[in-house]
Backbone as XML, in Angstrom:
<?xml version="1.0"?>
<chain id="A" units="angstrom">
  <residue number="1" name="MET">
    <atom name="N" x="7.706" y="37.834" z="-3.922"/>
    <atom name="CA" x="7.885" y="36.786" z="-2.918"/>
    <atom name="C" x="7.802" y="35.421" z="-3.609"/>
  </residue>
  <residue number="2" name="PRO">
    <atom name="N" x="8.811" y="34.556" z="-3.406"/>
    <atom name="CA" x="8.803" y="33.241" z="-4.065"/>
    <atom name="C" x="7.718" y="32.337" z="-3.479"/>
  </residue>
  <residue number="3" name="GLN">
    <atom name="N" x="7.226" y="31.456" z="-4.335"/>
    <atom name="CA" x="6.209" y="30.513" z="-3.873"/>
    <atom name="C" x="6.839" y="29.456" z="-2.973"/>
  </residue>
  <residue number="4" name="PRO">
    <atom name="N" x="6.115" y="29.039" z="-1.939"/>
    <atom name="CA" x="6.673" y="27.999" z="-1.054"/>
    <atom name="C" x="6.762" y="26.664" z="-1.804"/>
  </residue>
  <residue number="5" name="THR">
    <atom name="N" x="7.786" y="25.918" z="-1.491"/>
    <atom name="CA" x="7.961" y="24.614" z="-2.121"/>
    <atom name="C" x="7.227" y="23.550" z="-1.297"/>
  </residue>
  <residue number="6" name="ILE">
    <atom name="N" x="7.099" y="22.383" z="-1.873"/>
    <atom name="CA" x="6.442" y="21.272" z="-1.170"/>
    <atom name="C" x="7.216" y="20.917" z="0.092"/>
  </residue>
  <residue number="7" name="LYS">
    <atom name="N" x="8.534" y="20.947" z="-0.012"/>
    <atom name="CA" x="9.365" y="20.622" z="1.163"/>
    <atom name="C" x="9.087" y="21.592" z="2.307"/>
  </residue>
  <residue number="8" name="ASP">
    <atom name="N" x="8.961" y="22.870" z="1.992"/>
    <atom name="CA" x="8.679" y="23.865" z="3.037"/>
    <atom name="C" x="7.330" y="23.586" z="3.700"/>
  </residue>
  <residue number="9" name="GLU">
    <atom name="N" x="6.338" y="23.276" z="2.881"/>
    <atom name="CA" x="5.005" y="22.999" z="3.422"/>
    <atom name="C" x="5.011" y="21.732" z="4.281"/>
  </residue>
  <residue number="10" name="LEU">
    <atom name="N" x="5.728" y="20.697" z="3.840"/>
    <atom name="CA" x="5.798" y="19.458" z="4.626"/>
    <atom name="C" x="6.546" y="19.675" z="5.939"/>
  </residue>
  <residue number="11" name="ASP">
    <atom name="N" x="7.562" y="20.525" z="5.906"/>
    <atom name="CA" x="8.304" y="20.827" z="7.138"/>
    <atom name="C" x="7.422" y="21.547" z="8.159"/>
  </residue>
  <residue number="12" name="LYS">
    <atom name="N" x="6.469" y="22.360" z="7.683"/>
    <atom name="CA" x="5.587" y="23.098" z="8.582"/>
    <atom name="C" x="4.452" y="22.235" z="9.134"/>
  </residue>
  <residue number="13" name="ALA">
    <atom name="N" x="4.138" y="21.145" z="8.454"/>
    <atom name="CA" x="3.001" y="20.313" z="8.865"/>
    <atom name="C" x="3.338" y="19.577" z="10.165"/>
  </residue>
  <residue number="14" name="GLU">
    <atom name="N" x="2.325" y="19.434" z="11.009"/>
    <atom name="CA" x="2.512" y="18.706" z="12.258"/>
    <atom name="C" x="2.428" y="17.206" z="12.016"/>
  </residue>
  <residue number="15" name="TYR">
    <atom name="N" x="3.094" y="16.441" z="12.874"/>
    <atom name="CA" x="3.049" y="14.987" z="12.795"/>
    <atom name="C" x="1.686" y="14.498" z="13.262"/>
  </residue>
  <residue number="16" name="GLU">
    <atom name="N" x="1.066" y="13.643" z="12.460"/>
    <atom name="CA" x="-0.224" y="13.060" z="12.839"/>
    <atom name="C" x="-0.076" y="11.536" z="12.823"/>
  </residue>
  <residue number="17" name="PRO">
    <atom name="N" x="-0.209" y="10.902" z="13.984"/>
    <atom name="CA" x="-0.092" y="9.442" z="14.015"/>
    <atom name="C" x="-1.266" y="8.791" z="13.285"/>
  </residue>
  <residue number="18" name="LEU">
    <atom name="N" x="-1.044" y="7.560" z="12.835"/>
    <atom name="CA" x="-2.105" y="6.826" z="12.150"/>
    <atom name="C" x="-3.222" y="6.466" z="13.127"/>
  </residue>
  <residue number="19" name="LEU">
    <atom name="N" x="-4.438" y="6.556" z="12.639"/>
    <atom name="CA" x="-5.581" y="6.139" z="13.440"/>
    <atom name="C" x="-5.647" y="4.615" z="13.448"/>
  </residue>
  <residue number="20" name="PRO">
    <atom name="N" x="-6.284" y="4.025" z="14.471"/>
    <atom name="CA" x="-6.388" y="2.563" z="14.518"/>
    <atom name="C" x="-7.055" y="1.979" z="13.268"/>
  </residue>
  <residue number="21" name="ILE">
    <atom name="N" x="-8.065" y="2.637" z="12.718"/>
    <atom name="CA" x="-8.726" y="2.113" z="11.532"/>
    <atom name="C" x="-7.785" y="2.164" z="10.328"/>
  </residue>
  <residue number="22" name="GLU">
    <atom name="N" x="-6.931" y="3.173" z="10.276"/>
    <atom name="CA" x="-5.962" y="3.255" z="9.180"/>
    <atom name="C" x="-4.956" y="2.108" z="9.273"/>
  </residue>
  <residue number="23" name="LYS">
    <atom name="N" x="-4.537" y="1.775" z="10.491"/>
    <atom name="CA" x="-3.614" y="0.654" z="10.677"/>
    <atom name="C" x="-4.263" y="-0.657" z="10.243"/>
  </residue>
  <residue number="24" name="LYS">
    <atom name="N" x="-5.554" y="-0.823" z="10.593"/>
    <atom name="CA" x="-6.261" y="-2.044" z="10.196"/>
    <atom name="C" x="-6.385" y="-2.130" z="8.686"/>
  </residue>
  <residue number="25" name="LEU">
    <atom name="N" x="-6.667" y="-1.019" z="8.032"/>
    <atom name="CA" x="-6.777" y="-1.019" z="6.578"/>
    <atom name="C" x="-5.455" y="-1.375" z="5.913"/>
  </residue>
  <residue number="26" name="ILE">
    <atom name="N" x="-4.349" y="-0.887" z="6.462"/>
    <atom name="CA" x="-3.030" y="-1.212" z="5.917"/>
    <atom name="C" x="-2.766" y="-2.698" z="6.058"/>
  </residue>
  <residue number="27" name="VAL">
    <atom name="N" x="-3.041" y="-3.258" z="7.233"/>
    <atom name="CA" x="-2.807" y="-4.684" z="7.468"/>
    <atom name="C" x="-3.685" y="-5.529" z="6.550"/>
  </residue>
  <residue number="28" name="TRP">
    <atom name="N" x="-4.965" y="-5.184" z="6.445"/>
    <atom name="CA" x="-5.878" y="-5.946" z="5.586"/>
    <atom name="C" x="-5.439" y="-5.885" z="4.128"/>
  </residue>
  <residue number="29" name="SER">
    <atom name="N" x="-4.969" y="-4.744" z="3.679"/>
    <atom name="CA" x="-4.516" y="-4.606" z="2.298"/>
    <atom name="C" x="-3.300" y="-5.490" z="2.030"/>
  </residue>
  <residue number="30" name="LEU">
    <atom name="N" x="-2.357" y="-5.497" z="2.970"/>
    <atom name="CA" x="-1.162" y="-6.328" z="2.800"/>
    <atom name="C" x="-1.518" y="-7.816" z="2.816"/>
  </residue>
  <residue number="31" name="VAL">
    <atom name="N" x="-2.387" y="-8.217" z="3.744"/>
    <atom name="CA" x="-2.799" y="-9.620" z="3.829"/>
    <atom name="C" x="-3.531" y="-10.029" z="2.558"/>
  </residue>
  <residue number="32" name="LEU">
    <atom name="N" x="-4.436" y="-9.194" z="2.081"/>
    <atom name="CA" x="-5.178" y="-9.501" z="0.863"/>
    <atom name="C" x="-4.229" y="-9.631" z="-0.322"/>
  </residue>
  <residue number="33" name="GLY">
    <atom name="N" x="-3.241" y="-8.761" z="-0.422"/>
    <atom name="CA" x="-2.261" y="-8.833" z="-1.504"/>
    <atom name="C" x="-1.483" y="-10.132" z="-1.480"/>
  </residue>
  <residue number="34" name="VAL">
    <atom name="N" x="-1.037" y="-10.547" z="-0.307"/>
    <atom name="CA" x="-0.275" y="-11.795" z="-0.191"/>
    <atom name="C" x="-1.157" y="-12.995" z="-0.524"/>
  </residue>
  <residue number="35" name="VAL">
    <atom name="N" x="-2.387" y="-13.006" z="-0.021"/>
    <atom name="CA" x="-3.307" y="-14.120" z="-0.297"/>
    <atom name="C" x="-3.590" y="-14.215" z="-1.791"/>
  </residue>
  <residue number="36" name="LEU">
    <atom name="N" x="-3.838" y="-13.091" z="-2.440"/>
    <atom name="CA" x="-4.109" y="-13.120" z="-3.872"/>
    <atom name="C" x="-2.888" y="-13.565" z="-4.672"/>
  </residue>
  <residue number="37" name="LEU">
    <atom name="N" x="-1.692" y="-13.209" z="-4.232"/>
    <atom name="CA" x="-0.484" y="-13.695" z="-4.899"/>
    <atom name="C" x="-0.356" y="-15.207" z="-4.781"/>
  </residue>
  <residue number="38" name="VAL">
    <atom name="N" x="-0.674" y="-15.751" z="-3.614"/>
    <atom name="CA" x="-0.615" y="-17.201" z="-3.411"/>
    <atom name="C" x="-1.651" y="-17.890" z="-4.292"/>
  </residue>
  <residue number="39" name="VAL">
    <atom name="N" x="-2.853" y="-17.331" z="-4.356"/>
    <atom name="CA" x="-3.901" y="-17.917" z="-5.207"/>
    <atom name="C" x="-3.461" y="-17.878" z="-6.669"/>
  </residue>
  <residue number="40" name="LEU">
    <atom name="N" x="-2.905" y="-16.770" z="-7.115"/>
    <atom name="CA" x="-2.440" y="-16.653" z="-8.487"/>
    <atom name="C" x="-1.334" y="-17.660" z="-8.785"/>
  </residue>
  <residue number="41" name="ALA">
    <atom name="N" x="-0.403" y="-17.838" z="-7.858"/>
    <atom name="CA" x="0.673" y="-18.811" z="-8.053"/>
    <atom name="C" x="0.100" y="-20.225" z="-8.127"/>
  </residue>
  <residue number="42" name="PHE">
    <atom name="N" x="-0.886" y="-20.524" z="-7.289"/>
    <atom name="CA" x="-1.523" y="-21.847" z="-7.316"/>
    <atom name="C" x="-2.234" y="-22.082" z="-8.653"/>
  </residue>
  <residue number="43" name="LEU">
    <atom name="N" x="-2.979" y="-21.075" z="-9.109"/>
    <atom name="CA" x="-3.680" y="-21.216" z="-10.386"/>
    <atom name="C" x="-2.703" y="-21.335" z="-11.550"/>
  </residue>
  <residue number="44" name="ASN">
    <atom name="N" x="-1.573" y="-20.673" z="-11.445"/>
    <atom name="CA" x="-0.564" y="-20.772" z="-12.485"/>
    <atom name="C" x="0.036" y="-22.177" z="-12.532"/>
  </residue>
  <residue number="45" name="ARG">
    <atom name="N" x="0.191" y="-22.814" z="-11.389"/>
    <atom name="CA" x="0.671" y="-24.208" z="-11.356"/>
    <atom name="C" x="-0.399" y="-25.163" z="-11.868"/>
  </residue>
  <residue number="46" name="LEU">
    <atom name="N" x="-1.640" y="-24.874" z="-11.534"/>
    <atom name="CA" x="-2.750" y="-25.747" z="-11.927"/>
    <atom name="C" x="-3.035" y="-25.653" z="-13.429"/>
  </residue>
  <residue number="47" name="PHE">
    <atom name="N" x="-3.003" y="-24.440" z="-13.945"/>
    <atom name="CA" x="-3.254" y="-24.200" z="-15.376"/>
    <atom name="C" x="-2.088" y="-23.426" z="-15.957"/>
  </residue>
  <residue number="48" name="PRO">
    <atom name="N" x="-0.987" y="-24.126" z="-16.303"/>
    <atom name="CA" x="0.181" y="-23.400" z="-16.823"/>
    <atom name="C" x="-0.124" y="-22.785" z="-18.197"/>
  </residue>
  <residue number="49" name="PRO">
    <atom name="N" x="0.476" y="-21.642" z="-18.474"/>
    <atom name="CA" x="0.251" y="-21.010" z="-19.784"/>
    <atom name="C" x="0.883" y="-21.843" z="-20.890"/>
  </residue>
  <residue number="50" name="THR">
    <atom name="N" x="0.195" y="-21.948" z="-21.996"/>
    <atom name="CA" x="0.719" y="-22.711" z="-23.128"/>
    <atom name="C" x="1.004" y="-21.758" z="-24.270"/>
  </residue>
  <residue number="51" name="LEU">
    <atom name="N" x="2.111" y="-21.986" z="-24.923"/>
    <atom name="CA" x="2.493" y="-21.130" z="-26.069"/>
    <atom name="C" x="2.399" y="-21.902" z="-27.353"/>
  </residue>
</chain>
């Protein structure tokens, strides 16, 4: 008997909606990423790299 593939196992799995806490964690992660990118861009303007 052949081993089941990942696709077969995923097809058998039931759909599970995201929990509210999972949605909050996703939003917080995205917001934190954007804020840190803005801070990094600001610091790069303030202290440009010198070669």
